[in-house]
SETI-315807 format. One record per atom (N, C-alpha, C): x, y, z. Coordinates in steps of 0.1 Angstrom, whole numbers, plus 5000, padded with zeros to 4 digits. Example, Ala and Ser with C-alpha at 12.3 -4.5 7.8 and 13.67 -1.06 7.14 Angstrom:
2
513249435078512349555078513249675078512849785071513749895071512950005079
END
This chain:
360
044057155365045357125365045557015373044756895373044856785381045856695377046256705367047156575360048456595366049156495368050356465371051356475356052756515358053356525345054556455346054956415333056056345331057156425335057956365340059556455345060056525334060156655334060756755326061556835333062556825334063656955340063257065332063257185339062957305334063957425337065157385336066457465343067557485332067557605325068457615313069957585319070557525311072057485312072757635308074057635312074957725312074957815298075057925296074958015287075957935277077257925281078257865271078057745263076857655267076857545266076057535252075257615246074457625236075057765229075457765217075757885212074357965207074358095212072858165213072558205200073258195187072658215176071958105171072657965175072057855170070457845178070657855189069457845197068457925194068558075187067658165185066858115171067858055162067157985149066257905152066457805163065557685165064157725169063757835172062357865176061457875163060457815163059657825153058257835155057357805145055857805148055257695155055957585154055557455162055957495176057157555179057457575193056457665201055957775194055257885197053657815199053357705192052157635195052457555209053657495212053957445223053757535235054657655231054457735244052957765248052257785237050757845240050057725247050457605245049757485252050057515265051057515270051757505282051257635289050957745282050357865288049157845294048357745284046957735289046957625298047657535301047657415310049157375313049857455325051257455325051557285328050757225337050957115342050357005334049557005322049056895317049856785314049556665313050256545307050856565293051856495291052456515278051556455266050956355270049756275262048556405259048256465269047256555264047956695257048956745258049656845252049856795238050556675237050756615222049156595214048156565220046956565214046756695209046656765218046056915212047056965200048056925199049156965188049256905177048556745178048556655167050056605168050456565178051756495178051656385190052756315190052356195202053156285213053056185226053556245238055056265237055656175231056956165233057756275225057056315214057756435207057556565211056356595219056056725227057256725239057156615248058056625258059456635252059856565244061356585239061456755233060556795228060756915222060857035230059957005242059957105254061357095262061756975261063156955269064357045262064157035246065257085241064957255243063857295242063757435245064157495258063957425269064157425282065757425283066257345278067757305277068457425271068057485261068457595255068257735259067257725267066957845275065757945266065157865257064157945249062957965256062857855264061457865273061457795286060657835295060657805308059157815318058957745326057857765335058257795349057657915352057857955367056457955375056657925390055557925398055658015407054758095411054858185422053358235428053558265439052258295448052158465451051358525442051158655441050758725456049758645461049158715474050058705487051258645484052158625497053158745498053058845488054258925488053559065484054259175487053959305485054659345473054459365460055159405448055059545444056359585440056459735436057159735425057059845416057959875406058859995408060059975406060960085410061760135399061960255397062860325386064060385396065060365390066360415395066860515385067460625391068460695384069960695388070760655381072160625387073260705376074560695383075460755374075960655361076160715353076360635339077460505341078360565346079660465348079360375357078560355366078060265376076860185368076260185356075060125353075259965353076359955346076459805345076859725358077759785365077659725380076359705388075959815389074659815394073559725391073459705377072459625374072559475375074259455375074459315377074159275394074359375402074259355415072659345420071859415413070459405413069959285410070359245399069959095392070258995403071259015410071658875420070958885431069958985435069059005447068058915445067758815453066658725452064858795452065058935458063558975463063259075447064159095442064259185429063859055416062959055413062458925404062758985388062359095384062859145372063859265371064459285361065559405361065659415344065359555343065259595329066459715327067159745318067659895315066659935302066260065306065160145297065760255290065160295283065260455277064660565291065360685287064660775297065560815305064960915317065960955327066060855337065360755339065560645350066060525341067160505340067660395330067360265335067060245349067060105355065460095359064759965358063659935361063559815368062859805381062859685388061559645390061259505394060159455400060559385411059859405423060459355435059159295442059459185451058559145456059359115473058359155482058959185496057859135505058059105517057059075530055759175528056259295530055159395535055659535533054959645535055459795529056859805539056859805551057959795562059159745554059259635550060059545540060659625528059559705522059959775510060759895513060159945523061060075530062560035533062659915541064159885541064859865530064259805522064859775504065359875499064459985498064760085490065760195499065460225513066260325520067460275527067560125526068860115534069660015522069259925514069759835506070059905493068959935486069260015472069960135472069560245484069860365483071760345488071860235494073360215495074260185481073560135474074560095461075260185457076460145451077360265441076460315431076560465430075960515417074460535418073660495429072460535430072060665432071260765425071260885430069460915433068660835428067360875428066460745429065460715434064560605436063260635437062360595424061060625426060260495425059360515434058660365441057160375435056760255430055160255426054860125432054060125444053359995450052059925441052159835439051359775430049859765438048859785436047559815439046759715435046659675421045859585418046359535403046259405398046659375388045659315378045559385366044459345356044959255347046059295344046759195332048259165336048659035335049959015338050758875331051958875329052558775322052058625319051258585332050658445331049258465324048758585321047558575313047858595297049158635295049258685279049358545272048858555259048758445252049358525236049858405231050458445216049258395206047958345212046958305202047658215191048458125193049058035181047957925179047157875190046357765188045057815184044257735179042857745173041957705188040357735186039657725196039457595201039657495191039357355194040457305203041857325197042957315206042857365218042657475219042657545234041557485241040557415234039457355245039957215249040857155242041257025247042157065259042557165264043857205271042657235285041757315283040957395291040457275304040557295314039957195326038557265332037757205334036557265339036757315352036057425354036557485368035457455378035657405389034757375400034757505408034157525422034357635431035757625434036157735438037557765441037557745454038457685461038657635474039157775481038857785493039157905501039857865515041157925516042057885530042558025534041958045547042258175551043758215554044558085558045958085561046657995555047758035554048957945548049357855554049457725550049657595558050857565559051657495569052857455570052957355557054157395550054457325539054057395525053257495526052757565514053857645507054657725517055857785511056957725504057157615513058157495507057857465491056657435493056157385480055957485467055757605472055957705460057457745459058257735468059657735463060457635453059757515456060357385451059657395434058557455432058157475419058657595410059057685418059457835414060657785402061357715401062257705392061857615379061057525382060557425370058757405377058157465369056657445372056057325368056957215361056557095358057156995366057857015377058356905383057256815388057956675390056756575391056556575405055156495409054856515422055856445433056456335426057256255435058556345438059156425430060156505435059556605442058556665443057956785453057656705462057256605465057056535479058656525485059456475478060656445483061156565490061256685483061756805487061156895498059756875498059156955507058956855519058956715519058456625532056756625533056256685523054756635522054656505515053256445518053056315509052556355495052856245488052256295471050956335472050156285479048656305479048556445483049056495493048956645498049556725489050456695481051256775469050156815460049756685456048756695442047656775448047256765461045756835463046256985468047357005471047457155473047657225462048457135453048557245439047357275430046357155432045257185426044357305434044257285445043657375453044157515450045557535454046257645451046057725439046057635429045857705416044457745411043457645415042157705413041857825420042457835434041857955442042758085436043658055429044458165422045658215433045958105443046858155453048358105448048358025437049457975432049357995416050358055410050258085394051258055387051057955379052057915367052257995356053458035350053558125341054558055330054458025317055157975308055658095299057158115300057658225293058558195282059058265275059858225263060758335257061958305250062658415246062058485236061158615238060358665226060958725216062358745217062958815206063158695195063158575199063458485189062158435182060958485187059658465182059158585175059858675177059458805167058858935174058758925188058459035194059859105198060259205189061359265193061259385201060259445204060259575212059259555224059659605237058959595248058859735253057659785255057359935256056759945270057260055277056660055288056060185292054860205297053860315298053560335313053660455318053360505330052260625326051060595333049960705329048960745341048460835338047160885349045760865342045160805352043560795348042660805361041760865361040760875371040360735377040460755391040060585397038860505393037860605391036760525386036460475372037960495365037860465351038760305352039360305363040460185363039960045359038860025363038459875363038059865347037459985342036959965325038159965320039260035322040459995315041259865315041159825328041659685327040959575323039459565323038859505316039059485298039359605296039459615281040759575275041759605284042859575279043359425280042259355288042759215291042559125277041859205267041959125253042659185242043759305247044459345236045659285235046159195224047059115221048359185225048959325225050059365229050059385245049259395250049259425265049759295273051059325280051859225287051159255303051159355308050959385320050259515321049259515331048259645332048059635347048559745355048259725368048059885371047259885384047160025389048260015402048760145403049760145414049460295422050160285435049960395440051060485438051160565432052060685426051460795419052260885414051460995409050960925394051560865388050960805375050560635381049160675382048460515389048160425379048860405367048660295358050060305351050360135351051460105345051459995332051560015321051359925313052659855306052659755300053959685294053359625282054159645270053359595261054459525249054359415246055159335236054659355219055559425212055559495199056259405190055759395177056659335166057659445162057259575166058359665160057959815164058959905164058660025172057360095165057160095156055560155147054460105155054359975162053359955166052860035180054360055186054060165195053160275196053560355183052460455178051360425177050860315172049460235169048560215184049660185192048760145204048560285211049360365213049260485220048060555213047860555199046660605192045460515198045560415198044260335201043860385215044760395226044760425238043960545240044660635234043760775234042360775227042160705219040960725211039760645220040260535229039160455235039160485250040360575253040260615267040960735269040060865260040560995263040961055277040361005287040861075295042161005303042860885298043860865300045260975296046060985304047361065301048660995304049160955291050660905295051561005299052060965309053161065317054561025312054960905309056260845307056160745297057260725288057160615280058660575280058660445280060260395278060160265271061160255264061460125255062560055264062359915265063259825272064559785261065859845265066959815259067359675261067259635273067659475275067159435291066559305288065959255300067159165307067459195319068559105322067659015332066559045339066058945347064458945346063858825344062658825342061858695352061058755360060658635371061458545375062558585380063858545388064758455376064258455362065358405352066458515349067758475350068958555346068558535329068558655321068558635308069758695300070158615289071158675279070858795272071858855267071658985260070458965250070058845244069158825235067858745240067858765252066558695261066458555264067858475261067758345266067658325280067258225287067558215301068758115304069558185313070758135313070958105329070058115338070358085354068758115359068758085374067358095380067958135396067358265400067458295413065958275419066058195431064658165436064058285442062758345443062258445449062658425464062858545472063158535485062158645492060958625494060058705502060258695516060158575523060258545537061458535544062558545539063858525546064158395547064958345557065558245560064758105562063658135570062958025570061358075569060858025557059458075555058558025563058657885566057557815574057457885587058457955595057958015605057458145604057658225594057458365589055758335586055458195581053958215575053158155583053358095595052558035608051658115613
END
């Protein structure tokens, strides 16, 4: 990801600006190709993106701008190692459900909010500074919200598959090769440097922001910005993720599974599921159910087929809870409309008011 990009604002306009039905019908196979290209190399130049798709750079850039403006696709940047991540399930009074979800979605440390089936109708993904901060969040802030009756907390221990890894496999191998950068040795930095947190936050709303804009907003030089993005990306400390309104592209069902598996089999499960096209998330957790899986499916029947395959290939795996997502209100900091279109962005807040002080 050494290339700079053309400027390409990646912030969705207000929900009322584009009729949702019109926006959803605009997503086609060419758009999925474009999304797939940006998943492989989110900061590649438009010339390179266009060449992989067989279109000119101007066409690729213009179509991406249309997708982001209508909230159909977006690129987020984040730093997984800088936070403790946990998955929370909330039981609440039915009459408080809507109010509760709205308040949760407005919280910067809550980066994903879903309403799901089952006895815990609210599912959250949160990122906080450490375990003590997680305790404060659950015991003080969330427990005090109107309607909350019970909170179950599963702390992330290891990520095997996550959203930045998922691909629709729209491009053929030759197209993917054009977009893949050779990997040199990953740089190692034991400490977060002054300016790193500001750079991550500046990229969070739009992973394709230009080097010049990032330098202006962070106070770093353009050379430093370019070098740090390259270093942090190659080391895995900075992750770029291209998301899209999956319902518009035909993935109509999101299934969530909690399961138990002997610890000795976790790595084998994670390695295998990395190649399963349905799997959007696979993590081990510190919970009675030590595995959490999320799958994107074309229809409900695919859930049965997925469970059948899991049972066949991993007979020691025991699914303890299964949920279908009724609505995703927020994903990776993006506020979503009822049909999955991005209508706003709330930056992650892991560190508090002054991230540079906390990270020195």
